[in-house]
VOGU-3710 file (C-alpha; in Angstrom, 3 decimals, decimal comma):
1> mrrlagflta> -31,548/-13,704/-2,690  -31,497/-11,671/1,120  -28,635/-13,369/1,994  -26,442/-12,223/-1,258  -28,227/-9,018/-0,756  -26,849/-8,972/2,947  -23,316/-9,981/2,074  -22,652/-7,292/-0,847  -24,043/-4,636/1,203  -21,492/-5,207/3,882
11> iglvsllagc> -18,910/-4,578/1,253  -20,927/-1,909/-0,445  -21,652/-3,826/-3,788  -25,235/-3,449/-4,183  -25,877/-0,293/-5,863  -23,238/-1,650/-8,691  -24,982/-4,599/-9,907  -26,934/-4,642/-12,306  -29,062/-8,542/-11,648  -27,800/-11,066/-9,626
21> gasnsppssg> -28,331/-14,127/-12,027  -25,344/-15,490/-14,104  -25,379/-15,146/-17,635  -23,565/-17,711/-20,627  -23,676/-14,618/-23,556  -21,689/-11,391/-23,949  -23,189/-7,837/-23,189  -24,387/-6,514/-26,410  -22,035/-4,599/-27,808  -24,087/-1,314/-27,785
31> anaaqaapaa> -24,898/-0,705/-24,172  -21,225/-2,190/-22,697  -18,715/-0,549/-25,269  -15,923/1,620/-24,034  -16,962/5,106/-24,739  -13,414/7,664/-25,447  -13,781/10,037/-22,773  -13,887/13,666/-23,455  -11,374/15,000/-25,109  -8,892/17,658/-22,162
41> pggqpsgklt> -11,010/20,650/-21,853  -9,620/23,540/-23,760  -8,965/20,596/-26,974  -5,862/17,606/-26,847  -3,622/17,169/-24,104  -0,849/20,029/-24,020  2,600/21,158/-22,096  4,543/19,020/-19,616  4,265/17,985/-16,342  7,211/16,737/-14,292
51> vglsslgtae> 7,384/15,146/-10,850  10,177/14,489/-8,163  9,962/11,055/-6,546  11,980/9,139/-3,908  12,029/6,147/-6,281  10,480/4,933/-9,725  10,480/1,501/-8,273  12,272/-1,781/-6,513  13,179/-3,113/-9,702  12,581/-0,758/-12,433
61> aylpwleagr> 10,709/-3,541/-14,142  7,281/-2,266/-15,455  5,350/-5,935/-15,583  3,129/-5,423/-12,891  4,691/-8,680/-10,806  7,763/-8,466/-11,335  7,793/-5,053/-8,666  7,412/-6,579/-5,659  6,678/-3,050/-3,541  4,215/-0,520/-3,718
71> egwlvldpiy> 6,940/2,304/-5,378  6,288/0,150/-8,518  3,100/1,638/-9,068  4,878/5,501/-9,524  5,264/4,273/-13,200  2,787/1,694/-13,149  -0,222/3,266/-12,031  -1,090/5,444/-15,304  0,098/2,717/-18,220  -1,903/-0,435/-16,468
81> esvvtanvqt> -5,592/-0,561/-14,739  -7,093/-2,914/-13,348  -10,563/-4,380/-13,103  -12,143/-2,339/-10,578  -10,857/0,557/-8,554  -11,282/2,937/-5,586  -13,407/6,084/-6,181  -10,855/8,750/-5,592  -13,372/10,241/-2,710  -14,955/7,597/-0,876
91> geiepelaer> -12,822/4,653/-1,448  -15,849/2,765/-2,511  -14,981/-0,303/-5,081  -16,337/0,805/-8,492  -16,354/-0,170/-12,056  -12,837/-0,103/-14,367  -12,460/-2,256/-16,487  -14,802/-4,673/-16,057  -18,175/-2,368/-15,913  -19,686/-4,434/-13,336
101> wevdetgkhw> -19,617/-8,023/-11,464  -21,579/-10,279/-9,541  -21,339/-13,182/-7,174  -23,560/-16,023/-5,845  -24,927/-16,736/-2,607  -21,639/-19,035/-1,481  -19,714/-15,562/-1,883  -17,371/-17,496/-3,810  -17,631/-17,107/-7,549  -17,433/-14,004/-8,724
111> rfflrqgipf> -18,392/-12,877/-12,328  -17,293/-9,638/-14,103  -18,277/-8,566/-17,357  -15,649/-6,316/-18,996  -16,319/-3,218/-21,312  -16,183/-3,885/-24,951  -13,960/-1,896/-27,268  -10,769/-0,800/-24,786  -8,113/-0,864/-26,838  -4,016/-1,521/-25,461
121> qdghgeltae> -1,572/0,882/-26,318  0,193/1,077/-29,817  -2,475/-1,461/-31,648  -1,866/-4,100/-30,030  -5,489/-5,649/-29,793  -8,592/-5,402/-27,491  -8,514/-6,208/-24,045  -10,360/-9,498/-23,466  -11,174/-12,293/-20,462  -8,289/-13,995/-21,772
131> dvkysyegyi> -6,011/-11,147/-20,880  -7,299/-10,244/-17,046  -6,787/-14,548/-16,740  -3,230/-14,092/-18,318  -2,400/-11,220/-15,552  -3,916/-13,399/-12,846  -1,298/-16,204/-13,641  1,856/-13,694/-13,749  0,787/-12,409/-10,794  1,069/-15,881/-8,863
141> sdhsvasnka> 3,734/-17,631/-11,152  7,078/-18,591/-9,792  8,905/-15,527/-10,631  6,602/-13,253/-9,386  7,518/-11,021/-7,030  4,497/-9,225/-6,337  3,702/-8,582/-2,856  0,009/-10,381/-3,114  1,190/-12,867/-4,349  0,852/-15,796/-1,675
151> tlqalveqve> -2,843/-14,201/-1,333  -3,894/-14,990/-4,603  -2,763/-18,124/-4,911  -4,381/-18,904/-1,293  -7,509/-17,662/-2,225  -8,133/-18,228/-5,966  -9,156/-22,217/-7,071  -9,413/-20,707/-10,550  -10,053/-18,487/-13,257  -13,314/-19,419/-15,884
161> vvnpyelvfh> -13,118/-17,590/-19,434  -16,675/-17,749/-20,181  -16,234/-15,491/-23,040  -14,404/-12,666/-24,546  -16,021/-10,419/-21,788  -16,588/-12,333/-19,388  -14,742/-14,112/-17,091  -15,451/-16,404/-13,718  -12,951/-16,059/-10,015  -13,396/-18,834/-8,532
171> lkqpdvtflg> -12,703/-18,863/-5,068  -11,680/-21,597/-2,843  -13,363/-19,962/0,515  -15,641/-17,236/0,936  -13,654/-13,539/0,756  -14,584/-9,816/1,345  -11,465/-8,343/0,475  -11,656/-10,443/-2,735  -12,480/-7,435/-5,074  -9,773/-4,978/-3,465
181> rltpgnfgvv> -7,261/-7,410/-4,795  -8,311/-6,385/-8,177  -7,602/-2,745/-7,556  -4,652/-0,310/-9,022  -1,590/-0,955/-6,551  -2,488/-4,681/-6,456  -3,766/-6,084/-9,775  -3,187/-4,695/-13,231  -4,258/-5,872/-16,227  -1,728/-6,719/-19,561
191> skqyvesvge> -1,710/-7,652/-22,638  -1,242/-11,552/-23,109  -0,472/-10,983/-26,692  1,710/-8,926/-26,365  3,851/-10,491/-23,155  3,755/-13,942/-24,803  5,052/-12,305/-28,247  8,168/-10,585/-26,533  9,059/-11,872/-23,469  8,642/-11,267/-20,273
201> reaankpigt> 11,939/-9,317/-19,922  11,381/-6,916/-22,941  7,569/-6,043/-22,050  9,002/-5,167/-18,974  10,696/-2,519/-20,712  8,771/-1,371/-22,374  5,633/-1,678/-21,184  1,410/-2,098/-22,816  -1,312/-1,610/-21,135  -4,755/0,205/-21,813
211> gpyklvehkr> -3,697/3,010/-19,390  -3,826/6,709/-20,087  -0,396/7,715/-20,554  1,980/5,107/-22,199  5,779/5,021/-21,676  8,466/6,096/-23,917  11,105/6,301/-22,371  13,434/4,686/-19,259  16,497/6,301/-18,135  17,511/3,394/-15,288
221> qqsatleava> 17,320/5,570/-11,832  16,713/8,551/-13,384  13,321/9,045/-14,835  10,402/7,507/-16,787  8,627/9,473/-19,158  5,266/9,193/-20,755  2,966/10,596/-23,275  -0,416/10,902/-22,980  -3,344/8,280/-25,248  -5,274/10,398/-27,577
231> shwrqtprfq> -9,330/9,941/-26,606  -8,433/7,906/-23,586  -12,008/5,476/-22,804  -11,952/6,631/-19,413  -9,906/9,995/-19,053  -7,822/11,861/-21,493  -4,666/13,118/-19,729  -5,165/16,943/-19,400  -0,984/16,931/-19,812  0,888/15,708/-22,859
241> tlvlrrvpde> 3,824/14,673/-21,470  5,115/12,959/-17,742  8,200/12,990/-16,916  8,691/11,121/-13,048  12,046/12,149/-12,281  14,018/10,179/-9,472  15,520/12,894/-7,173  16,258/10,187/-3,621  17,460/13,254/-1,988  14,977/15,507/0,095
251> aarlamlrag> 16,735/18,960/-0,055  17,252/18,764/-4,251  14,241/17,664/-4,927  12,656/21,274/-2,984  15,650/22,703/-4,635  14,653/21,450/-8,328  11,314/22,525/-7,482  12,406/26,168/-6,836  14,483/26,084/-10,025  11,731/24,778/-12,358
261> evditeipfk> 12,808/21,589/-13,198  9,881/19,516/-11,059  6,401/20,881/-10,703  5,714/19,083/-7,663  6,971/16,707/-5,360  6,826/14,790/-2,403  8,089/16,907/0,755  9,155/16,052/4,492  7,720/18,160/7,553  10,635/19,305/8,080
271> lkreaeatgy> 10,743/21,350/4,725  7,668/22,408/4,790  8,106/26,121/6,256  10,849/26,679/3,658  8,227/25,152/0,625  5,666/27,552/2,248  8,149/30,574/2,227  9,287/30,154/-1,084  5,206/30,641/-1,979  4,592/26,603/-3,019
281> qflrvegaai> 1,715/25,700/-2,404  0,687/22,211/-1,285  -1,502/19,034/-1,607  -2,365/17,472/1,436  -3,242/14,043/1,415  -4,927/13,039/5,368  -4,194/10,075/7,094  -1,965/9,001/4,239  0,482/6,709/7,073  0,007/5,195/10,251
291> yhvqlggqia> 3,671/5,152/11,742  4,640/2,108/14,085  8,068/0,301/14,563  8,829/-2,594/14,609  10,412/-4,676/17,172  12,298/-7,735/14,703  12,289/-11,268/15,582  8,945/-12,036/16,247  8,547/-15,014/13,688  7,452/-18,161/13,881
301> psrdtfdpsv> 9,834/-20,704/15,589  9,801/-22,957/12,559  11,519/-20,537/10,882  15,776/-21,155/10,457  16,063/-16,827/11,372  13,924/-17,708/14,436  16,254/-16,340/18,065  15,015/-16,283/21,183  17,797/-14,918/22,526  16,490/-11,338/21,354
311> pwvgtpgdaa> 15,030/-9,481/24,511  11,646/-9,044/23,321  10,668/-12,730/21,737  11,791/-15,006/24,610  11,399/-18,866/24,499  8,419/-20,685/23,019  6,794/-22,442/25,619  7,533/-20,756/28,468  5,435/-19,054/30,004  8,247/-16,717/32,207
321> sqeraqkvrq> 10,206/-15,762/29,189  6,901/-14,588/27,350  6,314/-13,106/30,731  9,426/-10,810/30,716  9,794/-10,294/26,770  6,192/-8,368/27,227  8,000/-6,353/29,927  10,410/-6,145/27,455  7,935/-4,531/24,444  5,986/-2,274/26,842
331> alnlavdkqa> 9,159/-1,119/28,099  10,333/-0,016/24,923  6,544/1,368/24,377  6,239/3,508/27,440  10,435/4,823/26,017  8,924/7,442/23,483  7,304/10,143/23,803  4,931/10,096/20,843  3,704/13,460/20,975  7,467/14,657/21,338
341> iinsvfegeg> 7,593/13,448/17,862  4,625/14,413/16,538  6,348/18,073/17,303  9,526/17,735/16,278  9,146/15,483/13,283  5,537/16,266/11,942  5,472/19,788/13,095  2,246/18,852/15,257  0,745/17,412/12,206  -0,614/14,316/13,265
351> vpavvpyylp> -2,709/11,891/16,555  -1,410/9,169/18,423  -1,559/5,750/16,707  -2,898/2,881/19,222  -2,216/-0,083/17,241  -0,622/-0,451/13,848  -2,567/-0,618/10,588  -5,384/1,105/12,284  -6,375/4,533/11,862  -7,151/6,725/14,946
361> ggeflppdlk> -11,238/6,698/15,150  -12,214/4,665/12,869  -15,059/2,270/13,318  -12,636/-0,933/13,269  -10,866/0,236/16,392  -12,108/-0,711/19,736  -13,318/2,793/21,531  -11,530/2,347/24,510  -8,050/1,742/23,423  -5,837/4,846/24,282
371> pypydpaeak> -2,288/5,242/22,820  0,265/4,112/25,542  1,390/7,025/28,079  5,302/7,723/28,027  6,324/6,966/31,037  10,075/6,600/31,402  10,641/5,509/34,649  7,940/3,412/34,591  9,654/1,352/31,381  13,192/1,327/33,359
381> rlladagypq> 11,514/-0,154/35,940  9,864/-2,904/33,647  13,332/-3,393/32,140  14,798/-3,952/35,309  12,166/-6,147/36,483  12,388/-8,204/32,816  16,210/-8,845/33,661  17,744/-6,093/31,993  18,373/-3,365/34,468  22,042/-2,096/32,663
391> gfsreiemql> 19,932/-2,874/29,292  20,992/-5,618/26,696  24,422/-7,374/26,170  23,997/-5,810/22,632  22,992/-3,129/20,165  20,008/-3,332/18,510  19,992/-1,742/14,952  17,494/0,403/13,583  16,813/0,215/10,103  16,792/3,716/8,295
401> mpwpgraemv> 14,554/3,490/5,332  12,410/6,022/3,658  9,959/5,410/1,029  7,743/7,515/-1,352  5,700/10,109/0,673  7,026/8,620/3,792  10,205/9,742/4,067  10,012/10,667/7,549  10,422/7,097/8,373  14,346/8,254/8,932
411> dvgeavagfw> 13,344/11,005/11,627  10,698/8,350/13,230  13,547/5,734/13,398  16,342/8,478/14,809  13,570/9,460/16,989  12,725/6,703/18,538  16,251/5,000/18,860  16,981/8,404/21,159  14,601/7,676/22,986  15,875/4,193/23,789
421> ernlglkvkr> 19,273/5,549/24,230  18,235/8,317/26,929  15,693/6,727/29,014  16,720/2,639/29,116  20,471/2,681/28,110  20,645/0,785/25,313  22,913/0,724/22,317  21,060/1,426/19,150  23,357/1,029/15,657  21,514/2,970/12,943
431> tpidfatwvp> 21,898/1,345/9,722  20,462/3,050/6,368  18,757/0,817/4,072  16,567/1,077/0,587  13,825/-0,912/-0,106  15,018/-2,949/-2,941  18,144/-3,752/-0,424  15,911/-4,576/2,934  13,066/-6,945/0,376  15,730/-9,733/-0,446
441> nvgvprktaw> 17,972/-9,691/2,577  15,945/-8,864/5,379  11,915/-8,995/4,864  11,182/-11,792/2,718  13,463/-13,802/4,113  12,596/-12,648/7,725  16,190/-11,586/8,577  14,879/-9,340/11,576  16,296/-11,191/15,332  17,590/-7,405/16,887
451> vtwahgyipr> 16,180/-5,719/14,118  13,863/-2,509/14,370  12,870/-0,359/12,109  10,398/2,715/11,409  7,271/1,346/9,143  5,158/4,246/7,536  1,392/2,245/6,614  -0,646/3,155/4,330  -4,117/2,828/4,854  -5,690/3,491/1,844
461> pvsepligme> -9,561/3,904/1,943  -10,763/0,437/0,975  -13,920/-1,140/2,257  -11,715/-4,385/4,219  -8,646/-2,687/6,339  -7,048/-6,438/5,846  -6,592/-5,280/2,006  -3,696/-3,760/3,215  -2,591/-5,285/6,096  -2,138/-8,865/4,856
471> twltsqsryn> 0,951/-7,602/2,972  2,408/-7,229/6,728  0,326/-9,114/8,852  0,392/-12,753/9,131  2,986/-15,349/9,000  1,517/-16,301/5,368  2,006/-12,154/4,552  4,977/-11,330/2,256  6,304/-9,362/5,189  5,676/-9,063/8,402
481> tvaetpeida> 5,960/-6,144/10,920  3,975/-6,964/13,946  4,149/-11,033/15,113  3,940/-14,430/13,805  1,661/-16,264/15,626  -1,345/-18,211/15,309  -3,842/-16,390/16,986  -3,558/-13,816/14,596  -3,487/-15,720/11,533  -6,044/-16,987/12,855
491> latkiradld> -8,271/-13,894/13,297  -7,589/-12,598/10,017  -8,568/-15,724/8,641  -12,057/-15,084/10,192  -12,227/-11,877/9,553  -11,865/-12,801/5,468  -14,723/-15,738/5,531  -17,088/-13,708/7,586  -19,544/-12,068/5,817  -21,568/-10,089/7,793
501> hakrvqdyre> -20,142/-6,471/8,650  -21,079/-6,012/12,028  -18,922/-9,314/13,259  -16,156/-7,916/11,169  -16,332/-4,895/13,212  -15,610/-7,075/16,393  -13,254/-9,710/14,672  -10,889/-6,199/14,027  -11,329/-5,306/16,586  -10,379/-8,437/18,700
511> laqtmyshyy> -7,419/-7,980/16,270  -6,566/-4,337/17,199  -7,188/-5,636/21,298  -4,747/-8,478/20,607  -1,592/-6,089/19,097  -2,217/-3,557/21,334  -2,237/-6,559/24,707  0,920/-7,765/23,521  2,433/-4,624/22,567  3,959/-6,465/19,614
521> tvpiasvptl> 5,004/-2,664/18,207  5,318/0,485/19,420  2,959/2,655/17,683  3,545/5,991/17,090  1,379/8,795/15,071  -0,895/8,821/12,264  0,066/12,013/9,657  -0,877/13,561/6,157  0,918/13,075/3,181  2,437/16,256/1,432
531> yayhpkvias> 3,042/17,179/-2,185  4,727/21,046/-2,845  3,694/22,320/-6,114  4,150/24,879/-8,624  0,447/26,907/-8,989  1,703/28,507/-12,230  2,060/24,801/-13,265  -0,802/23,266/-11,581  -4,419/24,590/-10,793  -5,753/21,307/-8,873
541> wplqpgesyi> -5,326/17,868/-8,675  -7,480/15,294/-6,629  -5,407/12,875/-4,897  -7,332/10,052/-2,705  -7,175/10,393/1,015  -5,431/8,138/2,862  -2,974/7,370/0,174  0,893/8,653/0,406  2,021/8,050/-3,165  0,894/9,987/-5,856
551> ggyeravpag> -0,761/8,718/-8,605  -3,980/9,606/-11,209  -1,275/11,713/-12,846  -4,575/12,252/-15,913  -6,539/14,088/-13,227  -3,776/16,617/-12,723  -5,649/20,154/-13,856  -3,128/22,787/-15,594  -3,085/26,052/-14,285  -4,605/28,516/-16,894
561> r> -7,113/25,636/-17,891
//
């Protein structure tokens, strides 16, 4: 019991346990039946909320495992729910479709007790353990494009349905990140009966979930219209109609806000003053993105796309070549004035980042690590020492790719390219690209030799940072924006398996030190995300700190209520 309590305390779960013994009988229907949330204050849902977004998903296929990127959850979020969720204020894991859970002393067997009486939309039956298992199987299926597919495949041995309201995930090894894999944005529960009856394509076009909104109309690359679910079990929305409009152009989104065509929209910092002057207010999400520039091509030598001629990659097994490559990476860092980028791109809001993925000042970051300095003279000397006094023989490609809530990825990429040109004499080709194109052509196949791009990573306030990192960190990740090295892979494995929180903190710090000392990326800044809104329509909207993507639409409070 002590070992179990220690493990649960380490991941913040003790307070949520109802007991530590396994149970083979379903929960009693009276105490555990899902209760409908109170109706929206002032009566039933009413009015319309229109949100301006830069994307509606990579594929706009609204079955959770058919969306490759997090953007799809801008639409999936109100439709589907997850086994557990993250508290909107603290990020701590708490119940959602599961009312409680237990884990045994080995940390390998996770037993979930589902709420009873939770209905799927449009009369498609009641949520059961079979639906959760079926959803998991969808995520690991051959046709799944979900970013966490490989992680789930490597982690879960099998899913056992005990009874309609109880199931057990049997893991291959202990993993402290597991619970976070079952949260919104990572895992959505579908109706097995519905998907099997209509097929995945139809289910993606007309999704059915247990969430507070249901999709009623989808105009591809234009909009998604949703209607509130009356007397929803968890929280009935206050707005009856939710319209999500795709408007890729930043200035157009602000113009639509002025014209009353949208009520709230993500807004880049360069338009902040203009929006302020018009009288709009802002939802500000602190620590919502950590920017770094990927130095592409640092992939496993066994990959077909590996190219040792890339100056910051070098030849495997050749110590002198690897030393020169590290000098190049260091030069690419010292040539960039991070504070200048913060001042110009982010209007002075934000702090310099130390390594990718880590919040500055957080407990997982070694306290003695400081941001790389800006030293263009030393950068030029290092580049010359590495054998490139006149720069590289060919141009670098800087891919410019804006994402929802992180429009500045383009501006950061432009700024870094400019510093490299001015301070190091490099030739940099700018290539606009969208995420839907990048995923199959660059990210998944690792076609990143000579390629760089600015990544705005979302830290999300979850108890284990590796949950978010692993989409981008290791050689097994769907994508990689650091370097595929045995050392990084081994540290990630060690973190997952270590049940002691204090030891994991040291493991995380060792991982940070590894990335820092090898200059694998160009860290830029940790910054907030801004959403401008019309105060005559919206009174408040609690958003989750550390999350760039807007969500929790059911929490939006209309003005005047």
